NUPA-24453 format. One record per residue (C-alpha): residue in three letters; z, x, y. Coordinates in Angstrom, 1 decimal. Layout:
<tivo code="ala" zz="Z" xx="X" yy="Y"/>
...
This chain:
<tivo code="met" zz="0.1" xx="0.3" yy="0.1"/>
<tivo code="asp" zz="1.0" xx="3.1" yy="2.1"/>
<tivo code="asn" zz="-2.5" xx="4.3" yy="1.8"/>
<tivo code="ile" zz="-4.2" xx="1.0" yy="2.7"/>
<tivo code="ile" zz="-2.5" xx="0.2" yy="6.2"/>
<tivo code="ala" zz="-3.5" xx="4.0" yy="6.7"/>
<tivo code="leu" zz="-7.3" xx="3.6" yy="5.9"/>
<tivo code="gln" zz="-6.6" xx="-0.1" yy="8.0"/>
<tivo code="lys" zz="-5.3" xx="1.8" yy="11.0"/>
<tivo code="glu" zz="-8.1" xx="4.8" yy="10.6"/>
<tivo code="leu" zz="-10.5" xx="1.7" yy="11.0"/>
<tivo code="leu" zz="-9.4" xx="-0.1" yy="13.7"/>
<tivo code="asn" zz="-8.9" xx="3.3" yy="15.9"/>
<tivo code="lys" zz="-12.5" xx="4.3" yy="14.5"/>
<tivo code="thr" zz="-11.3" xx="7.5" yy="13.5"/>
<tivo code="tyr" zz="-12.2" xx="6.8" yy="9.6"/>
<tivo code="lys" zz="-14.7" xx="9.4" yy="8.2"/>
<tivo code="his" zz="-16.2" xx="9.4" yy="4.7"/>
<tivo code="gly" zz="-15.4" xx="11.6" yy="2.4"/>
<tivo code="glu" zz="-17.3" xx="14.3" yy="0.2"/>
<tivo code="tyr" zz="-18.9" xx="13.1" yy="-2.9"/>
<tivo code="gln" zz="-18.1" xx="14.3" yy="-6.3"/>
<tivo code="ala" zz="-22.1" xx="14.5" yy="-8.0"/>
<tivo code="phe" zz="-23.1" xx="14.5" yy="-11.3"/>
<tivo code="lys" zz="-26.3" xx="13.4" yy="-13.6"/>
<tivo code="ile" zz="-27.5" xx="11.1" yy="-16.0"/>
<tivo code="asn" zz="-30.2" xx="10.8" yy="-18.1"/>
<tivo code="asp" zz="-31.3" xx="6.8" yy="-18.0"/>
<tivo code="pro" zz="-33.9" xx="7.9" yy="-19.6"/>
<tivo code="arg" zz="-34.8" xx="10.0" yy="-16.5"/>
<tivo code="pro" zz="-32.5" xx="12.4" yy="-15.4"/>
<tivo code="arg" zz="-30.7" xx="11.3" yy="-12.3"/>
<tivo code="asn" zz="-28.1" xx="12.3" yy="-9.9"/>
<tivo code="ile" zz="-25.3" xx="10.1" yy="-9.6"/>
<tivo code="his" zz="-22.8" xx="10.7" yy="-6.3"/>
<tivo code="lys" zz="-19.8" xx="9.5" yy="-6.9"/>
<tivo code="ala" zz="-17.2" xx="8.0" yy="-3.6"/>
<tivo code="ser" zz="-13.2" xx="8.6" yy="-3.5"/>
<tivo code="val" zz="-11.6" xx="5.0" yy="-4.0"/>
<tivo code="arg" zz="-10.7" xx="5.3" yy="-0.6"/>
<tivo code="asp" zz="-14.6" xx="4.9" yy="0.6"/>
<tivo code="arg" zz="-15.2" xx="2.6" yy="-2.5"/>
<tivo code="leu" zz="-12.3" xx="0.4" yy="-0.6"/>
<tivo code="val" zz="-14.7" xx="0.3" yy="2.6"/>
<tivo code="his" zz="-17.4" xx="-0.1" yy="0.3"/>
<tivo code="his" zz="-16.6" xx="-3.0" yy="-1.5"/>
<tivo code="ala" zz="-14.9" xx="-4.6" yy="1.9"/>
<tivo code="ile" zz="-18.5" xx="-4.2" yy="3.7"/>
<tivo code="tyr" zz="-20.5" xx="-5.3" yy="0.8"/>
<tivo code="arg" zz="-18.2" xx="-8.5" yy="0.5"/>
<tivo code="ile" zz="-18.9" xx="-9.6" yy="4.3"/>
<tivo code="leu" zz="-22.5" xx="-8.6" yy="3.9"/>
<tivo code="tyr" zz="-24.1" xx="-9.2" yy="1.2"/>
<tivo code="pro" zz="-23.7" xx="-13.5" yy="1.4"/>
<tivo code="phe" zz="-25.4" xx="-13.5" yy="5.0"/>
<tivo code="phe" zz="-28.4" xx="-10.4" yy="4.3"/>
<tivo code="asp" zz="-29.5" xx="-12.4" yy="0.7"/>
<tivo code="lys" zz="-30.2" xx="-15.4" yy="2.7"/>
<tivo code="lys" zz="-32.6" xx="-13.5" yy="4.9"/>
<tivo code="phe" zz="-34.6" xx="-12.0" yy="1.4"/>
<tivo code="val" zz="-37.6" xx="-13.4" yy="0.1"/>
<tivo code="ser" zz="-37.3" xx="-15.1" yy="-3.3"/>
<tivo code="asp" zz="-38.8" xx="-12.6" yy="-5.2"/>
<tivo code="ser" zz="-37.2" xx="-9.8" yy="-5.0"/>
<tivo code="phe" zz="-34.9" xx="-9.3" yy="-7.9"/>
<tivo code="ser" zz="-33.0" xx="-6.4" yy="-7.7"/>
<tivo code="cys" zz="-28.9" xx="-6.4" yy="-7.3"/>
<tivo code="arg" zz="-28.5" xx="-9.6" yy="-6.7"/>
<tivo code="leu" zz="-26.4" xx="-12.6" yy="-7.7"/>
<tivo code="asp" zz="-28.5" xx="-14.5" yy="-10.2"/>
<tivo code="lys" zz="-31.2" xx="-12.7" yy="-10.3"/>
<tivo code="gly" zz="-31.6" xx="-9.3" yy="-12.1"/>
<tivo code="thr" zz="-34.0" xx="-7.9" yy="-14.5"/>
<tivo code="his" zz="-34.7" xx="-10.9" yy="-17.4"/>
<tivo code="lys" zz="-35.2" xx="-13.2" yy="-14.1"/>
<tivo code="ala" zz="-37.8" xx="-11.0" yy="-12.6"/>
<tivo code="ile" zz="-39.4" xx="-10.1" yy="-16.1"/>
<tivo code="asn" zz="-39.8" xx="-14.0" yy="-16.8"/>
<tivo code="arg" zz="-40.6" xx="-14.8" yy="-13.2"/>
<tivo code="phe" zz="-43.3" xx="-12.2" yy="-13.9"/>
<tivo code="arg" zz="-44.8" xx="-14.2" yy="-16.7"/>
<tivo code="lys" zz="-45.0" xx="-17.5" yy="-14.9"/>
<tivo code="phe" zz="-47.5" xx="-15.9" yy="-12.2"/>
<tivo code="tyr" zz="-49.3" xx="-15.2" yy="-14.6"/>
<tivo code="tyr" zz="-50.3" xx="-18.2" yy="-16.7"/>
<tivo code="lys" zz="-50.4" xx="-19.6" yy="-12.9"/>
<tivo code="val" zz="-52.6" xx="-17.3" yy="-11.4"/>
<tivo code="ser" zz="-54.9" xx="-17.1" yy="-15.0"/>
<tivo code="lys" zz="-54.6" xx="-20.9" yy="-15.0"/>
<tivo code="asn" zz="-53.3" xx="-20.9" yy="-18.6"/>
<tivo code="ser" zz="-54.9" xx="-17.7" yy="-20.1"/>
<tivo code="thr" zz="-58.4" xx="-19.3" yy="-19.4"/>
<tivo code="lys" zz="-58.9" xx="-17.0" yy="-16.5"/>
<tivo code="thr" zz="-59.0" xx="-13.6" yy="-15.8"/>
<tivo code="cys" zz="-55.7" xx="-12.1" yy="-13.9"/>
<tivo code="trp" zz="-55.5" xx="-8.8" yy="-12.1"/>
<tivo code="ile" zz="-52.0" xx="-7.2" yy="-11.5"/>
<tivo code="leu" zz="-51.6" xx="-4.5" yy="-8.9"/>
<tivo code="lys" zz="-48.6" xx="-2.4" yy="-10.1"/>
<tivo code="cys" zz="-46.7" xx="0.1" yy="-7.6"/>
<tivo code="asp" zz="-43.8" xx="2.7" yy="-7.5"/>
<tivo code="ile" zz="-42.8" xx="4.0" yy="-4.8"/>
<tivo code="arg" zz="-41.9" xx="7.9" yy="-4.7"/>
<tivo code="lys" zz="-38.5" xx="9.1" yy="-4.8"/>
<tivo code="phe" zz="-37.5" xx="6.3" yy="-3.5"/>
<tivo code="phe" zz="-33.3" xx="6.3" yy="-2.6"/>
<tivo code="ala" zz="-33.6" xx="9.9" yy="-1.5"/>
<tivo code="asn" zz="-36.3" xx="8.7" yy="1.0"/>
<tivo code="ile" zz="-34.5" xx="6.2" yy="3.3"/>
<tivo code="asn" zz="-34.6" xx="7.5" yy="6.8"/>
<tivo code="his" zz="-31.1" xx="6.6" yy="8.4"/>
<tivo code="gly" zz="-32.3" xx="6.4" yy="11.7"/>
<tivo code="ile" zz="-35.0" xx="3.4" yy="10.4"/>
<tivo code="leu" zz="-31.7" xx="1.6" yy="8.7"/>
<tivo code="lys" zz="-30.0" xx="1.6" yy="11.6"/>
<tivo code="asn" zz="-32.0" xx="-0.7" yy="13.6"/>
<tivo code="ile" zz="-32.9" xx="-2.7" yy="10.8"/>
<tivo code="leu" zz="-29.3" xx="-2.8" yy="10.6"/>
<tivo code="ala" zz="-28.9" xx="-3.4" yy="14.7"/>
<tivo code="glu" zz="-31.7" xx="-6.3" yy="14.8"/>
<tivo code="tyr" zz="-29.3" xx="-8.5" yy="12.5"/>
<tivo code="ile" zz="-25.6" xx="-7.6" yy="13.3"/>
<tivo code="gly" zz="-24.8" xx="-7.3" yy="17.4"/>
<tivo code="asp" zz="-21.4" xx="-6.4" yy="16.7"/>
<tivo code="lys" zz="-21.1" xx="-2.4" yy="17.9"/>
<tivo code="asp" zz="-17.7" xx="-1.5" yy="15.2"/>
<tivo code="thr" zz="-19.8" xx="-3.3" yy="12.5"/>
<tivo code="leu" zz="-22.6" xx="-1.2" yy="13.2"/>
<tivo code="trp" zz="-20.6" xx="2.1" yy="13.6"/>
<tivo code="leu" zz="-18.8" xx="1.8" yy="10.1"/>
<tivo code="leu" zz="-22.2" xx="1.0" yy="9.1"/>
<tivo code="gly" zz="-23.1" xx="4.3" yy="10.7"/>
<tivo code="gln" zz="-20.5" xx="6.2" yy="9.0"/>
<tivo code="val" zz="-21.2" xx="4.7" yy="5.5"/>
<tivo code="ile" zz="-25.1" xx="6.2" yy="5.8"/>
<tivo code="asp" zz="-24.5" xx="9.1" yy="7.4"/>
<tivo code="ser" zz="-21.8" xx="10.3" yy="4.7"/>
<tivo code="phe" zz="-25.0" xx="11.4" yy="2.6"/>
<tivo code="arg" zz="-28.1" xx="13.3" yy="2.6"/>
<tivo code="thr" zz="-30.8" xx="14.3" yy="0.6"/>
<tivo code="glu" zz="-30.7" xx="18.0" yy="-0.3"/>
<tivo code="asn" zz="-32.6" xx="20.1" yy="2.5"/>
<tivo code="lys" zz="-32.9" xx="16.7" yy="5.0"/>
<tivo code="ile" zz="-30.8" xx="15.8" yy="7.7"/>
<tivo code="gly" zz="-30.6" xx="11.9" yy="8.2"/>
<tivo code="val" zz="-32.2" xx="11.0" yy="5.0"/>
<tivo code="gly" zz="-31.3" xx="10.0" yy="1.5"/>
<tivo code="leu" zz="-28.9" xx="7.1" yy="-0.1"/>
<tivo code="pro" zz="-26.5" xx="8.5" yy="-2.5"/>
<tivo code="leu" zz="-27.4" xx="6.3" yy="-6.3"/>
<tivo code="gly" zz="-23.5" xx="5.4" yy="-6.9"/>
<tivo code="asn" zz="-22.8" xx="3.5" yy="-3.7"/>
<tivo code="leu" zz="-22.1" xx="-0.1" yy="-4.3"/>
<tivo code="thr" zz="-23.8" xx="-0.1" yy="-0.5"/>
<tivo code="ser" zz="-26.6" xx="1.6" yy="-1.2"/>
<tivo code="gln" zz="-28.0" xx="-1.5" yy="-3.3"/>
<tivo code="leu" zz="-27.6" xx="-3.6" yy="-0.1"/>
<tivo code="phe" zz="-28.8" xx="-1.3" yy="2.3"/>
<tivo code="val" zz="-32.4" xx="-0.4" yy="-0.1"/>
<tivo code="asn" zz="-32.7" xx="-4.1" yy="0.3"/>
<tivo code="ile" zz="-32.5" xx="-4.7" yy="3.6"/>
<tivo code="tyr" zz="-34.5" xx="-1.8" yy="4.2"/>
<tivo code="met" zz="-37.2" xx="-2.6" yy="2.0"/>
<tivo code="asn" zz="-36.7" xx="-6.4" yy="3.1"/>
<tivo code="glu" zz="-39.3" xx="-5.2" yy="6.2"/>
<tivo code="phe" zz="-41.4" xx="-4.7" yy="3.2"/>
<tivo code="asp" zz="-41.4" xx="-7.9" yy="1.1"/>
<tivo code="gln" zz="-41.8" xx="-9.8" yy="4.5"/>
<tivo code="phe" zz="-45.2" xx="-7.6" yy="5.1"/>
<tivo code="val" zz="-46.6" xx="-8.7" yy="1.6"/>
<tivo code="lys" zz="-45.8" xx="-11.7" yy="1.9"/>
<tivo code="tyr" zz="-46.8" xx="-12.8" yy="5.4"/>
<tivo code="lys" zz="-48.8" xx="-10.5" yy="6.4"/>
<tivo code="leu" zz="-51.1" xx="-9.7" yy="3.7"/>
<tivo code="lys" zz="-50.4" xx="-13.2" yy="2.2"/>
<tivo code="ala" zz="-49.9" xx="-12.4" yy="-1.7"/>
<tivo code="lys" zz="-48.5" xx="-14.9" yy="-2.7"/>
<tivo code="tyr" zz="-47.5" xx="-13.4" yy="-6.1"/>
<tivo code="tyr" zz="-45.2" xx="-10.9" yy="-5.5"/>
<tivo code="ile" zz="-42.6" xx="-9.7" yy="-7.3"/>
<tivo code="arg" zz="-40.2" xx="-6.8" yy="-6.7"/>
<tivo code="tyr" zz="-37.4" xx="-4.7" yy="-8.6"/>
<tivo code="cys" zz="-35.6" xx="-2.2" yy="-6.3"/>
<tivo code="asp" zz="-38.8" xx="0.5" yy="-5.6"/>
<tivo code="asp" zz="-41.2" xx="-1.3" yy="-8.4"/>
<tivo code="phe" zz="-43.4" xx="-4.2" yy="-7.5"/>
<tivo code="val" zz="-46.6" xx="-6.4" yy="-8.8"/>
<tivo code="ile" zz="-49.0" xx="-8.3" yy="-6.5"/>
<tivo code="leu" zz="-51.2" xx="-10.3" yy="-9.2"/>
<tivo code="ser" zz="-54.8" xx="-12.1" yy="-7.9"/>
<tivo code="glu" zz="-57.8" xx="-13.4" yy="-9.7"/>
<tivo code="asp" zz="-59.6" xx="-11.1" yy="-7.3"/>
<tivo code="lys" zz="-59.5" xx="-7.7" yy="-8.0"/>
<tivo code="arg" zz="-61.4" xx="-6.6" yy="-5.0"/>
<tivo code="tyr" zz="-58.1" xx="-8.4" yy="-3.2"/>
<tivo code="leu" zz="-56.0" xx="-6.1" yy="-4.5"/>
<tivo code="gln" zz="-57.9" xx="-2.7" yy="-4.3"/>
<tivo code="asn" zz="-58.9" xx="-4.0" yy="0.0"/>
<tivo code="ile" zz="-54.5" xx="-4.5" yy="0.6"/>
<tivo code="ile" zz="-53.2" xx="-0.8" yy="-1.3"/>
<tivo code="pro" zz="-54.2" xx="1.2" yy="2.0"/>
<tivo code="phe" zz="-52.6" xx="-1.2" yy="3.9"/>
<tivo code="ile" zz="-49.6" xx="-1.1" yy="1.9"/>
<tivo code="arg" zz="-49.6" xx="2.8" yy="1.8"/>
<tivo code="glu" zz="-50.0" xx="2.4" yy="6.1"/>
<tivo code="phe" zz="-47.3" xx="0.4" yy="6.3"/>
<tivo code="leu" zz="-44.7" xx="1.9" yy="3.9"/>
<tivo code="asp" zz="-45.5" xx="5.6" yy="6.2"/>
<tivo code="arg" zz="-45.6" xx="4.1" yy="9.0"/>
<tivo code="glu" zz="-42.3" xx="1.5" yy="9.2"/>
<tivo code="leu" zz="-40.4" xx="2.8" yy="6.4"/>
<tivo code="lys" zz="-41.4" xx="6.6" yy="6.3"/>
<tivo code="leu" zz="-42.1" xx="5.7" yy="2.3"/>
<tivo code="glu" zz="-44.7" xx="6.9" yy="0.5"/>
<tivo code="leu" zz="-46.2" xx="5.6" yy="-2.8"/>
<tivo code="his" zz="-46.0" xx="7.1" yy="-6.2"/>
<tivo code="pro" zz="-49.7" xx="8.8" yy="-6.6"/>
<tivo code="asp" zz="-49.5" xx="8.6" yy="-10.5"/>
<tivo code="lys" zz="-48.1" xx="5.1" yy="-10.8"/>
<tivo code="val" zz="-50.4" xx="2.9" yy="-8.7"/>
<tivo code="ser" zz="-53.0" xx="0.8" yy="-11.2"/>
<tivo code="ile" zz="-54.6" xx="-2.4" yy="-11.4"/>
<tivo code="lys" zz="-54.7" xx="-4.0" yy="-14.9"/>
<tivo code="thr" zz="-55.1" xx="-7.1" yy="-16.8"/>
<tivo code="met" zz="-52.7" xx="-8.7" yy="-19.3"/>
<tivo code="ala" zz="-54.9" xx="-8.3" yy="-22.0"/>
<tivo code="ser" zz="-54.3" xx="-4.5" yy="-21.8"/>
<tivo code="gly" zz="-50.7" xx="-4.7" yy="-21.5"/>
<tivo code="val" zz="-48.6" xx="-4.1" yy="-18.1"/>
<tivo code="asp" zz="-45.8" xx="-1.8" yy="-18.1"/>
<tivo code="phe" zz="-43.0" xx="-3.7" yy="-16.1"/>
<tivo code="leu" zz="-39.2" xx="-3.3" yy="-16.5"/>
<tivo code="gly" zz="-38.9" xx="-1.9" yy="-19.2"/>
<tivo code="trp" zz="-41.2" xx="-4.2" yy="-21.1"/>
<tivo code="ile" zz="-45.2" xx="-4.1" yy="-21.9"/>
<tivo code="asn" zz="-46.6" xx="-7.6" yy="-21.3"/>
<tivo code="phe" zz="-49.2" xx="-8.9" yy="-22.4"/>
<tivo code="thr" zz="-51.0" xx="-12.8" yy="-22.7"/>
<tivo code="asp" zz="-48.6" xx="-14.0" yy="-25.0"/>
<tivo code="his" zz="-46.1" xx="-11.8" yy="-26.2"/>
<tivo code="arg" zz="-44.1" xx="-8.7" yy="-24.5"/>
<tivo code="ile" zz="-42.5" xx="-5.3" yy="-26.6"/>
<tivo code="leu" zz="-40.3" xx="-2.8" yy="-25.4"/>
<tivo code="arg" zz="-41.6" xx="0.5" yy="-24.4"/>
<tivo code="thr" zz="-41.9" xx="3.1" yy="-27.3"/>
<tivo code="thr" zz="-39.8" xx="5.2" yy="-25.5"/>
<tivo code="thr" zz="-36.8" xx="2.6" yy="-24.7"/>
<tivo code="lys" zz="-36.9" xx="1.9" yy="-28.5"/>
<tivo code="arg" zz="-36.3" xx="5.3" yy="-29.3"/>
<tivo code="arg" zz="-33.9" xx="6.2" yy="-27.5"/>
<tivo code="met" zz="-32.2" xx="2.5" yy="-28.3"/>
<tivo code="ile" zz="-32.3" xx="3.5" yy="-32.0"/>
<tivo code="lys" zz="-31.1" xx="7.2" yy="-31.4"/>
<tivo code="arg" zz="-27.9" xx="5.6" yy="-29.4"/>
<tivo code="ile" zz="-27.1" xx="3.5" yy="-32.2"/>
<tivo code="lys" zz="-27.2" xx="5.9" yy="-34.8"/>
<tivo code="ile" zz="-24.4" xx="7.7" yy="-33.2"/>
<tivo code="asn" zz="-22.4" xx="4.3" yy="-32.4"/>
<tivo code="asn" zz="-23.3" xx="1.9" yy="-34.5"/>
<tivo code="ser" zz="-20.3" xx="-0.3" yy="-33.4"/>
<tivo code="ile" zz="-20.9" xx="-4.0" yy="-33.7"/>
<tivo code="glu" zz="-20.0" xx="-4.3" yy="-29.9"/>
<tivo code="thr" zz="-23.3" xx="-2.4" yy="-29.0"/>
<tivo code="ile" zz="-25.9" xx="-3.8" yy="-31.8"/>
<tivo code="asn" zz="-24.9" xx="-6.7" yy="-30.4"/>
<tivo code="ser" zz="-25.7" xx="-5.4" yy="-26.7"/>
<tivo code="tyr" zz="-29.1" xx="-4.3" yy="-27.9"/>
<tivo code="leu" zz="-29.7" xx="-7.8" yy="-30.1"/>
<tivo code="gly" zz="-29.2" xx="-9.6" yy="-26.7"/>
<tivo code="leu" zz="-31.6" xx="-7.3" yy="-25.0"/>
<tivo code="leu" zz="-34.4" xx="-8.0" yy="-27.6"/>
<tivo code="gly" zz="-33.8" xx="-11.4" yy="-27.5"/>
<tivo code="his" zz="-35.8" xx="-11.2" yy="-24.4"/>
<tivo code="gly" zz="-39.1" xx="-10.2" yy="-25.7"/>
<tivo code="asn" zz="-41.0" xx="-10.5" yy="-29.6"/>
<tivo code="thr" zz="-39.1" xx="-7.3" yy="-31.5"/>
<tivo code="asn" zz="-38.5" xx="-9.1" yy="-34.9"/>
<tivo code="lys" zz="-39.2" xx="-6.3" yy="-36.3"/>
<tivo code="leu" zz="-37.2" xx="-4.1" yy="-34.3"/>
<tivo code="lys" zz="-33.9" xx="-6.3" yy="-34.7"/>
<tivo code="lys" zz="-34.3" xx="-5.7" yy="-38.5"/>
<tivo code="glu" zz="-34.6" xx="-2.3" yy="-37.9"/>
<tivo code="ile" zz="-31.3" xx="-2.0" yy="-36.0"/>
<tivo code="leu" zz="-29.5" xx="-4.1" yy="-38.4"/>
<tivo code="phe" zz="-30.3" xx="-1.3" yy="-41.4"/>
<tivo code="cys" zz="-29.3" xx="1.4" yy="-38.7"/>
């Protein structure tokens, strides 16, 4: 309680300074650098999130699915399937899917741009000061005023606020009706392949000019569902979806290390969202 009261006084007096981060790496499946704040700072993060999330969530487009209540990967994939059936007129016409990924997303969030976006919505100077303390508490190596830590609860909200500028641009300037974004992955579906090809330069320009971000050069593609579209861990086809091969291998490897009932049930729950009967049997006999 003494620590909480001391923290409250620092916040009221605006003498609060965000502490250092504990850095460590995980493989999920790619190597990722995680930065963990102290318990004291995480209390501040949760307080900020609790107040700001309900306000900003109402500003987001409905088809942004990352780190939002009643959203998530499974709902995004189901929405993707629903969009496919609408565009393809129940698989009677060709549906083209533009899939893109933003390069080094968290590491390239610009602090100045983020704070300017927040200031457009928040008029209270004390709140903006506190948000600035959290935003400026981290920077990508060798870059000043750039980057958010993957380990912060606030980072999840900040990137959605940041990318909401892009969501609004895609939905209302590019008039992309069938658009879905999950963190830094997004897809746009259309029956017109040329339209998708033509909007890529506009997407690149907006990301660079307004948000100082860039598309991953190796992760921009236009494909049909018949050829299989890799989105949010699943390979999606016209009438079914299967897990990525790398995901399957990682799953089997982890179960061989830990084959507890809880672990197996967790994976079986995941597999229930796709066409995975063969893989389910393989897991049960691991």
